[in-house]
VMD Tcl script that builds the backbone (N, CA, C; Angstrom):
set m [mol new atoms 183]
animate dup $m
set s [atomselect $m all]
$s set {name element resname resid chain x y z} {
  {N N UNK 1 A 4.436 6.569 -1.367}
  {CA C UNK 1 A 3.369 7.370 -1.905}
  {C C UNK 1 A 3.499 7.514 -3.413}
  {N N UNK 2 A 4.727 7.458 -3.936}
  {CA C UNK 2 A 4.912 7.561 -5.375}
  {C C UNK 2 A 4.169 6.437 -6.082}
  {N N UNK 3 A 4.236 5.223 -5.526}
  {CA C UNK 3 A 3.548 4.086 -6.136}
  {C C UNK 3 A 2.032 4.279 -6.107}
  {N N UNK 4 A 1.506 4.931 -5.078}
  {CA C UNK 4 A 0.064 5.168 -4.997}
  {C C UNK 4 A -0.407 6.081 -6.121}
  {N N UNK 5 A 0.463 6.956 -6.575}
  {CA C UNK 5 A 0.104 7.879 -7.655}
  {C C UNK 5 A 0.338 7.250 -9.019}
  {N N UNK 6 A 1.434 6.526 -9.180}
  {CA C UNK 6 A 1.793 5.988 -10.490}
  {C C UNK 6 A 1.174 4.628 -10.784}
  {N N UNK 7 A 0.707 3.914 -9.753}
  {CA C UNK 7 A 0.084 2.598 -9.946}
  {C C UNK 7 A -1.333 2.646 -9.379}
  {N N UNK 8 A -2.336 2.826 -10.244}
  {CA C UNK 8 A -3.702 3.010 -9.752}
  {C C UNK 8 A -4.255 1.823 -8.967}
  {N N UNK 9 A -3.709 0.625 -9.151}
  {CA C UNK 9 A -4.216 -0.533 -8.416}
  {C C UNK 9 A -3.559 -0.686 -7.043}
  {N N UNK 10 A -2.639 0.181 -6.705}
  {CA C UNK 10 A -1.925 0.122 -5.423}
  {C C UNK 10 A -2.860 0.555 -4.286}
  {N N UNK 11 A -2.883 -0.210 -3.199}
  {CA C UNK 11 A -3.707 0.116 -2.036}
  {C C UNK 11 A -2.827 0.780 -0.986}
  {N N UNK 12 A -3.235 1.962 -0.541}
  {CA C UNK 12 A -2.504 2.681 0.501}
  {C C UNK 12 A -3.418 2.769 1.714}
  {N N UNK 13 A -2.934 2.271 2.833}
  {CA C UNK 13 A -3.723 2.294 4.062}
  {C C UNK 13 A -3.037 3.187 5.087}
  {N N UNK 14 A -3.834 4.029 5.731}
  {CA C UNK 14 A -3.326 4.885 6.799}
  {C C UNK 14 A -3.978 4.425 8.093}
  {N N UNK 15 A -3.163 4.176 9.107}
  {CA C UNK 15 A -3.679 3.701 10.387}
  {C C UNK 15 A -3.168 4.537 11.545}
  {N N UNK 16 A -3.868 4.417 12.663}
  {CA C UNK 16 A -3.506 5.151 13.872}
  {C C UNK 16 A -3.416 4.178 15.030}
  {N N UNK 17 A -2.424 4.344 15.878}
  {CA C UNK 17 A -2.351 3.581 17.123}
  {C C UNK 17 A -1.476 4.333 18.113}
  {N N UNK 18 A -1.575 3.944 19.350}
  {CA C UNK 18 A -0.720 4.517 20.380}
  {C C UNK 18 A 0.527 3.651 20.476}
  {N N UNK 19 A 1.659 4.191 20.070}
  {CA C UNK 19 A 2.925 3.469 20.107}
  {C C UNK 19 A 3.318 3.239 21.559}
  {N N UNK 20 A 3.539 2.002 21.904}
  {CA C UNK 20 A 3.849 1.603 23.288}
  {C C UNK 20 A 2.764 2.061 24.261}
  {N N UNK 21 A 1.559 2.201 23.736}
  {CA C UNK 21 A 0.428 2.559 24.573}
  {C C UNK 21 A 0.349 4.011 24.991}
  {N N UNK 22 A 1.255 4.856 24.482}
  {CA C UNK 22 A 1.236 6.245 24.952}
  {C C UNK 22 A 1.476 7.295 23.882}
  {N N UNK 23 A 2.272 7.015 22.861}
  {CA C UNK 23 A 2.592 8.025 21.849}
  {C C UNK 23 A 1.690 7.863 20.631}
  {N N UNK 24 A 0.892 8.900 20.273}
  {CA C UNK 24 A 0.048 8.807 19.085}
  {C C UNK 24 A 0.905 8.689 17.831}
  {N N UNK 25 A 0.610 7.679 17.012}
  {CA C UNK 25 A 1.425 7.402 15.833}
  {C C UNK 25 A 0.533 7.055 14.648}
  {N N UNK 26 A 0.825 7.658 13.497}
  {CA C UNK 26 A 0.142 7.346 12.240}
  {C C UNK 26 A 1.072 6.494 11.388}
  {N N UNK 27 A 0.502 5.502 10.694}
  {CA C UNK 27 A 1.282 4.594 9.853}
  {C C UNK 27 A 0.736 4.578 8.434}
  {N N UNK 28 A 1.635 4.441 7.477}
  {CA C UNK 28 A 1.275 4.155 6.087}
  {C C UNK 28 A 1.582 2.687 5.857}
  {N N UNK 29 A 0.578 1.918 5.469}
  {CA C UNK 29 A 0.727 0.485 5.190}
  {C C UNK 29 A 1.418 -0.255 6.327}
  {N N UNK 30 A 1.129 0.107 7.563}
  {CA C UNK 30 A 1.644 -0.565 8.766}
  {C C UNK 30 A 3.157 -0.563 8.883}
  {N N UNK 31 A 3.859 0.266 8.133}
  {CA C UNK 31 A 5.319 0.205 8.187}
  {C C UNK 31 A 5.990 1.568 8.334}
  {N N UNK 32 A 5.427 2.601 7.755}
  {CA C UNK 32 A 6.090 3.899 7.719}
  {C C UNK 32 A 5.358 4.860 8.652}
  {N N UNK 33 A 6.058 5.401 9.630}
  {CA C UNK 33 A 5.460 6.386 10.543}
  {C C UNK 33 A 5.427 7.749 9.853}
  {N N UNK 34 A 4.285 8.425 9.946}
  {CA C UNK 34 A 4.152 9.745 9.331}
  {C C UNK 34 A 3.601 10.737 10.350}
  {N N UNK 35 A 3.959 12.006 10.188}
  {CA C UNK 35 A 3.433 13.077 11.032}
  {C C UNK 35 A 2.610 14.073 10.226}
  {N N UNK 36 A 2.763 14.049 8.898}
  {CA C UNK 36 A 2.065 14.991 8.034}
  {C C UNK 36 A 1.297 14.235 6.961}
  {N N UNK 37 A 0.165 14.789 6.546}
  {CA C UNK 37 A -0.650 14.178 5.505}
  {C C UNK 37 A 0.150 14.128 4.200}
  {N N UNK 38 A 0.245 12.951 3.569}
  {CA C UNK 38 A 1.015 12.852 2.323}
  {C C UNK 38 A 0.364 13.571 1.146}
  {N N UNK 39 A -0.924 13.922 1.251}
  {CA C UNK 39 A -1.607 14.580 0.151}
  {C C UNK 39 A -1.636 16.097 0.299}
  {N N UNK 40 A -1.909 16.606 1.520}
  {CA C UNK 40 A -2.049 18.064 1.673}
  {C C UNK 40 A -0.930 18.699 2.495}
  {N N UNK 41 A -0.134 17.897 3.200}
  {CA C UNK 41 A 0.989 18.420 3.963}
  {C C UNK 41 A 0.653 18.939 5.350}
  {N N UNK 42 A -0.621 18.851 5.765}
  {CA C UNK 42 A -0.983 19.315 7.106}
  {C C UNK 42 A -0.553 18.300 8.159}
  {N N UNK 43 A -0.219 18.804 9.344}
  {CA C UNK 43 A 0.167 17.927 10.456}
  {C C UNK 43 A -1.033 17.078 10.876}
  {N N UNK 44 A -0.811 15.782 11.093}
  {CA C UNK 44 A -1.876 14.879 11.508}
  {C C UNK 44 A -2.169 15.069 12.998}
  {N N UNK 45 A -3.430 14.899 13.399}
  {CA C UNK 45 A -3.797 15.111 14.806}
  {C C UNK 45 A -3.285 13.988 15.713}
  {N N UNK 46 A -3.407 14.198 17.017}
  {CA C UNK 46 A -2.961 13.207 17.994}
  {C C UNK 46 A -4.054 12.216 18.367}
  {N N UNK 47 A -5.106 12.126 17.557}
  {CA C UNK 47 A -6.174 11.158 17.777}
  {C C UNK 47 A -6.788 10.814 16.425}
  {N N UNK 48 A -7.543 9.709 16.342}
  {CA C UNK 48 A -8.190 9.358 15.073}
  {C C UNK 48 A -9.178 10.441 14.644}
  {N N UNK 49 A -9.474 10.484 13.346}
  {CA C UNK 49 A -10.429 11.458 12.824}
  {C C UNK 49 A -11.850 11.126 13.262}
  {N N UNK 50 A -12.160 9.831 13.364}
  {CA C UNK 50 A -13.498 9.387 13.730}
  {C C UNK 50 A -13.457 8.758 15.118}
  {N N UNK 51 A -14.342 9.173 16.036}
  {CA C UNK 51 A -14.267 8.694 17.415}
  {C C UNK 51 A -14.413 7.182 17.556}
  {N N UNK 52 A -15.160 6.519 16.667}
  {CA C UNK 52 A -15.331 5.072 16.802}
  {C C UNK 52 A -14.078 4.297 16.412}
  {N N UNK 53 A -13.061 4.968 15.903}
  {CA C UNK 53 A -11.822 4.298 15.527}
  {C C UNK 53 A -10.735 4.439 16.584}
  {N N UNK 54 A -11.049 5.080 17.710}
  {CA C UNK 54 A -10.043 5.237 18.762}
  {C C UNK 54 A -9.695 3.871 19.336}
  {N N UNK 55 A -8.418 3.658 19.661}
  {CA C UNK 55 A -8.021 2.364 20.221}
  {C C UNK 55 A -8.669 2.137 21.582}
  {N N UNK 56 A -8.921 0.862 21.890}
  {CA C UNK 56 A -9.490 0.517 23.190}
  {C C UNK 56 A -8.485 0.826 24.285}
  {N N UNK 57 A -8.954 1.320 25.428}
  {CA C UNK 57 A -8.015 1.614 26.521}
  {C C UNK 57 A -7.384 0.334 27.059}
  {N N UNK 58 A -6.171 0.472 27.559}
  {CA C UNK 58 A -5.468 -0.672 28.137}
  {C C UNK 58 A -6.183 -1.099 29.421}
  {N N UNK 59 A -6.370 -2.405 29.632}
  {CA C UNK 59 A -7.015 -2.854 30.874}
  {C C UNK 59 A -6.113 -2.588 32.077}
  {N N UNK 60 A -6.730 -2.238 33.195}
  {CA C UNK 60 A -5.969 -1.982 34.424}
  {C C UNK 60 A -5.455 -3.304 34.992}
  {N N UNK 61 A -4.204 -3.335 35.455}
  {CA C UNK 61 A -3.659 -4.609 35.971}
  {C C UNK 61 A -4.268 -5.018 37.288}
}
mol reanalyze $m
mol bondsrecalc $m
mol representation Tube
mol addrep $m
């Protein structure tokens, strides 16, 4: 996050997925797991902010 502040051309991406299909997980740049917002410090929810970004359900075997 320091680079995002000190280097204006740096791209920071935040993503959501279900880790191993069950645990809600937020990622910074696909590598760092986070539980709190890096800007405001609030705990991140257990689902995406926008409903159309929710992961597709796993197909039944």
